[in-house]
PDB file of N, CA, C and O in Angstrom:
ATOM      1  N   MET A   1      95.547  88.603 102.144  1.00  0.00           N
ATOM      2  CA  MET A   1      94.601  89.686 101.828  1.00  0.00           C
ATOM      3  C   MET A   1      93.209  89.366 102.399  1.00  0.00           C
ATOM      4  O   MET A   1      92.631  88.323 102.093  1.00  0.00           O
ATOM      5  N   GLY A   2      92.692  90.255 103.212  1.00  0.00           N
ATOM      6  CA  GLY A   2      91.372  90.004 103.825  1.00  0.00           C
ATOM      7  C   GLY A   2      90.257  90.750 103.101  1.00  0.00           C
ATOM      8  O   GLY A   2      90.507  91.537 102.188  1.00  0.00           O
ATOM      9  N   PRO A   3      89.042  90.494 103.519  1.00  0.00           N
ATOM     10  CA  PRO A   3      87.875  91.133 102.885  1.00  0.00           C
ATOM     11  C   PRO A   3      87.781  92.609 103.261  1.00  0.00           C
ATOM     12  O   PRO A   3      87.111  93.398 102.596  1.00  0.00           O
ATOM     13  N   ARG A   4      88.470  92.960 104.345  1.00  0.00           N
ATOM     14  CA  ARG A   4      88.420  94.369 104.776  1.00  0.00           C
ATOM     15  C   ARG A   4      89.021  95.273 103.692  1.00  0.00           C
ATOM     16  O   ARG A   4      88.522  96.365 103.421  1.00  0.00           O
ATOM     17  N   ARG A   5      90.107  94.786 103.083  1.00  0.00           N
ATOM     18  CA  ARG A   5      90.764  95.579 102.037  1.00  0.00           C
ATOM     19  C   ARG A   5      89.784  95.805 100.879  1.00  0.00           C
ATOM     20  O   ARG A   5      89.693  96.900 100.324  1.00  0.00           O
ATOM     21  N   LEU A   6      89.056  94.738 100.532  1.00  0.00           N
ATOM     22  CA  LEU A   6      88.098  94.839  99.425  1.00  0.00           C
ATOM     23  C   LEU A   6      87.007  95.852  99.772  1.00  0.00           C
ATOM     24  O   LEU A   6      86.580  96.644  98.933  1.00  0.00           O
ATOM     25  N   LEU A   7      86.573  95.803 101.022  1.00  0.00           N
ATOM     26  CA  LEU A   7      85.514  96.736 101.456  1.00  0.00           C
ATOM     27  C   LEU A   7      86.029  98.169 101.372  1.00  0.00           C
ATOM     28  O   LEU A   7      85.307  99.082 100.971  1.00  0.00           O
ATOM     29  N   LEU A   8      87.277  98.348 101.754  1.00  0.00           N
ATOM     30  CA  LEU A   8      87.869  99.690 101.714  1.00  0.00           C
ATOM     31  C   LEU A   8      87.931 100.200 100.283  1.00  0.00           C
ATOM     32  O   LEU A   8      87.604 101.354 100.004  1.00  0.00           O
ATOM     33  N   VAL A   9      88.354  99.325  99.384  1.00  0.00           N
ATOM     34  CA  VAL A   9      88.444  99.699  97.963  1.00  0.00           C
ATOM     35  C   VAL A   9      87.060 100.029  97.420  1.00  0.00           C
ATOM     36  O   VAL A   9      86.881 100.998  96.682  1.00  0.00           O
ATOM     37  N   ALA A  10      86.077  99.201  97.800  1.00  0.00           N
ATOM     38  CA  ALA A  10      84.696  99.432  97.334  1.00  0.00           C
ATOM     39  C   ALA A  10      84.209 100.795  97.826  1.00  0.00           C
ATOM     40  O   ALA A  10      83.589 101.545  97.072  1.00  0.00           O
ATOM     41  N   ALA A  11      84.487 101.110  99.076  1.00  0.00           N
ATOM     42  CA  ALA A  11      84.050 102.393  99.637  1.00  0.00           C
ATOM     43  C   ALA A  11      84.745 103.544  98.910  1.00  0.00           C
ATOM     44  O   ALA A  11      84.122 104.561  98.604  1.00  0.00           O
ATOM     45  N   CYS A  12      86.030 103.376  98.640  1.00  0.00           N
ATOM     46  CA  CYS A  12      86.786 104.425  97.934  1.00  0.00           C
ATOM     47  C   CYS A  12      86.171 104.672  96.559  1.00  0.00           C
ATOM     48  O   CYS A  12      86.008 105.814  96.129  1.00  0.00           O
ATOM     49  N   PHE A  13      85.833 103.574  95.879  1.00  0.00           N
ATOM     50  CA  PHE A  13      85.247 103.708  94.547  1.00  0.00           C
ATOM     51  C   PHE A  13      83.896 104.405  94.635  1.00  0.00           C
ATOM     52  O   PHE A  13      83.562 105.255  93.810  1.00  0.00           O
ATOM     53  N   SER A  14      83.125 104.028  95.652  1.00  0.00           N
ATOM     54  CA  SER A  14      81.782 104.602  95.826  1.00  0.00           C
ATOM     55  C   SER A  14      81.899 106.119  96.049  1.00  0.00           C
ATOM     56  O   SER A  14      81.072 106.895  95.569  1.00  0.00           O
ATOM     57  N   LEU A  15      82.942 106.520  96.785  1.00  0.00           N
ATOM     58  CA  LEU A  15      83.117 107.947  97.070  1.00  0.00           C
ATOM     59  C   LEU A  15      83.780 108.663  95.897  1.00  0.00           C
ATOM     60  O   LEU A  15      83.460 109.812  95.594  1.00  0.00           O
ATOM     61  N   CYS A  16      84.718 107.958  95.238  1.00  0.00           N
ATOM     62  CA  CYS A  16      85.436 108.560  94.102  1.00  0.00           C
ATOM     63  C   CYS A  16      84.518 108.652  92.884  1.00  0.00           C
ATOM     64  O   CYS A  16      84.646 109.572  92.077  1.00  0.00           O
ATOM     65  N   GLY A  17      83.594 107.702  92.750  1.00  0.00           N
ATOM     66  CA  GLY A  17      82.678 107.685  91.603  1.00  0.00           C
ATOM     67  C   GLY A  17      81.963 109.015  91.425  1.00  0.00           C
ATOM     68  O   GLY A  17      82.193 109.710  90.435  1.00  0.00           O
ATOM     69  N   PRO A  18      81.096 109.384  92.369  1.00  0.00           N
ATOM     70  CA  PRO A  18      80.329 110.630  92.257  1.00  0.00           C
ATOM     71  C   PRO A  18      81.232 111.863  92.267  1.00  0.00           C
ATOM     72  O   PRO A  18      80.919 112.872  91.635  1.00  0.00           O
ATOM     73  N   LEU A  19      82.338 111.777  92.975  1.00  0.00           N
ATOM     74  CA  LEU A  19      83.258 112.923  93.046  1.00  0.00           C
ATOM     75  C   LEU A  19      83.855 113.209  91.670  1.00  0.00           C
ATOM     76  O   LEU A  19      83.956 114.362  91.252  1.00  0.00           O
ATOM     77  N   LEU A  20      84.250 112.140  90.972  1.00  0.00           N
ATOM     78  CA  LEU A  20      84.833 112.299  89.633  1.00  0.00           C
ATOM     79  C   LEU A  20      83.758 112.754  88.652  1.00  0.00           C
ATOM     80  O   LEU A  20      84.021 113.544  87.746  1.00  0.00           O
ATOM     81  N   SER A  21      82.548 112.244  88.847  1.00  0.00           N
ATOM     82  CA  SER A  21      81.443 112.596  87.936  1.00  0.00           C
ATOM     83  C   SER A  21      81.122 114.088  88.097  1.00  0.00           C
ATOM     84  O   SER A  21      80.864 114.784  87.115  1.00  0.00           O
ATOM     85  N   ALA A  22      81.141 114.562  89.334  1.00  0.00           N
ATOM     86  CA  ALA A  22      80.834 115.974  89.601  1.00  0.00           C
ATOM     87  C   ALA A  22      81.879 116.861  88.935  1.00  0.00           C
ATOM     88  O   ALA A  22      81.578 117.960  88.468  1.00  0.00           O
ATOM     89  N   ARG A  23      83.117 116.359  88.900  1.00  0.00           N
ATOM     90  CA  ARG A  23      84.196 117.133  88.296  1.00  0.00           C
ATOM     91  C   ARG A  23      83.922 117.217  86.811  1.00  0.00           C
ATOM     92  O   ARG A  23      84.698 117.826  86.074  1.00  0.00           O
TER      93      ARG A  23
END
């Protein structure tokens, strides 16, 4: 498992965070 996967997950959370909040 590389750090790229972690970065991807972090980005997903960052985008999903506000999206879920808006909902």
